[in-house]
C-alpha positions, 0 to 999 in steps of 0.5 A: 638427667633433669626434672622440671619441677620448681624446687622453689615452691615450699609448702608451710610444714614441718615435714615432709611426706614420701608417697608411692606416686602409683597409689599415693600411699604414704611411705614415710615422713622426713624432717624439712631441714631449715637453715641452721640444720643445712649449715650444721650439716655443712659444717659437719662435711668441712670438719671431715674434709681434711681427713678424707682429702689427706686419705689419698687417692688410693685409700679413697678408692678403696672406699668407693669400691667397698660403697659400690660392693655394698650397693651390690650386696643389697641390690634388691633392697635399693630397688625395692624402694626405688619402685615404691618411691619412684614408681619405676619398674624393677628392670629400669631401676636396675639399669639405673643402679647398674649405670651408678656402679659403673660410674662410681667404679670409673671415678674411684679407679681414675681420679688419681690418673686424671688428677695427679700433679702434672708437669709443663715445659717451663719454657725458654726464659724460665728454663731453669724452673720446674712448672707444676699444675695441680687439682687439689678438691675444692672441700665441700660440694653442695649436690641438689638432686632431681627425682626422675633418676634419683640415683644416677644423676646425683651420683654423677656429682656425688661419686666424682667430687668425693673421687676428687677428695671432696665431702658432699652434703646431698639434698635429694628431690622431696619427691624421692627423699627416702631413696636419696637418704639410703644412698647417702647412708649406705657410704657410711654403712660401707665403710664404718671406720670413716669419720661422719660427714664425708657424705650427708644427706639434708631433707626438705623443699626448695627452701632447704636447697636454698639454704645449701646454696647459701651455706658456704659450701665451695661448689653447688651441683644442681640437676632441675629445671632451667628457671630454678637453675638460673635462681640458683646461678643468682643465688650463688652469685652473691657469694661467688660460689661456682655452679654445675647446672644440668637443666632442662632438655628438648632433644631431637633426634635426626633420621636421615635417608640412609637410616636403618628405619626399624632399628631407628623406630625402635630405639627411638620409642624407648627414648621417647617413653621410657620413665614416663617420657621423664628423662632429660635426655629422651627423644621429644622431637624427631626429624625425618627425611621425607623419603623415609618419613611414612616407613619411619612413622608406620614402624614408630607408630606400631612400636609405640603401640604396644607400649602400656603405661603401668607395664612397660613403664611407671607413673608420673613421679611429681603430680603437676608435671601431668598437667604440663603434658596434658597442656602440651598436647592440648596446644599442639592439637588445637594448633593443627596437629594430629595424634596418631598414638594416643591423644588427650584421653591418654592423660591420667591422673597418675599415668599417661599413655604414650602420645605420638604427634605429627604435623605439630608447628614449630612454635607449639609448647610440644616442640618448643618447651620441656614436655617431660612425659611420654610424648613425641613429635614427628616432622618430616624434612626435605634434607639433613641440613633442614633437620640440623636447622631445626634441632638447633632452633631451640634454646636448649642444647642438652643432647641429640641421637642421630641415625644415619649409615653413612653420615652420622659423626658428620651430622653430629658434629653440626648440632649444638648439644653437649652430647650425641648418640649416633645409631643409638640412644642415650649411649653416651650416659652409659660410657663413663670416660665421656662428659656429660652436660649441655649448653644454652638453657641446658646448663653449665658444666659437665659431669662423668669422665675426666672432666667431671673429675675436674669439675670438683677441683680447683687449678693450682699452677706452681712454679719453682725455681730450681737454681738460680741463673745469672740472666735475672729477668724478673729483677729490678737488678737485671741489667740493661745488656741482659734484656737486650740480649733476651729482645734480640733472641725473641725477635729471632725466635717470633719475629719470622713467622710471616 
């Protein structure tokens, strides 16, 4: 999932200090890898690529499942690290790890079925040919990860790229470097017999990520803010390096008149506030049918009031995001919005208490820009059509939620987003076979599922002549009578559909 950090802002320093976001306590320091160090990591990955590719699907599956077993065995060590460096409670960290394991398992077990050579019909005039579509790996993939879900989100690229036969160079966020390095190194610890370089971490700030984009990798997979994603795409365009971008979101939930109101309120409260609201597919806008608006608002307000920062969720991981949340709340209130839970006083130095806003203008920053904090706006609408129009008005198109007993699927299909949950929240992210990614300003490409595996391959078409035939169409030696015969067949075959 995504962050709102600007990965191009690079402090002048030779080391990166990891700190506990809840206390500011230093954890450790990491080197800031310069361009030469990044290129060296890519070269190591390139040297290991042929070995990893040639292992084949079955051996790669064994290695990836062994990695999953290692993560299970060392669960408490990893969860403690995530608690310390990312700040999320143990339960949230555990859920993140569970999803990592599910996706890792799915990618390992399904890569062969999805990516094996596929025979296609050669057609009438090429009937003497065998036609095959193959999906070989790209080679070396660069992955630039976020801080809000420091293993779940990059795993959607790392695990699927590895399963497809690529090696990976991973640059974790500067705010969760220790977690990212631990995750990358755990693959090698789980598979000591494999050569180094299959999964490598590089550490640093935005300049390190920029160096990875320029390093000659065969694809870049990035999760982060839309402005940073655009800069990465522009830099990658110089070498025509393909990109997968999972950028910002401003996800909407629609609550129809026939919704289960208590269930909708309970789910949306969690979606909007969990992980301090630092979830790209978390609900930031809610559009509720006017006939159930008061009932829903009462239910949502009652639930949100029981949620406490520091208990139900952790601190804001990236300090400068706190200013963005404060600005969005202030702008909403200044423009006529009302806070029915929380307010400006909810925004602290490290923690932000939940903020529930109503009567917020649609052109306010709290509605149009990604807030990435534990805030949510609730707006009454006169119809489902109005709700869909407002939900689709955003430049973002990452994900959405619909609550309706009878019309859920109908409404979902009219939303301009990459994923939708009906009568639940974020469920698409926990279903490994479903692809995930956005439209518009939310990015390009897909992780997870079959589409996620295909993202990290190149499509190669092979046509093999099995035996020669006398009717040589693709040759200067063809006879006029042969072309005339073929033209008559074409007219008979295609000219009667009027």
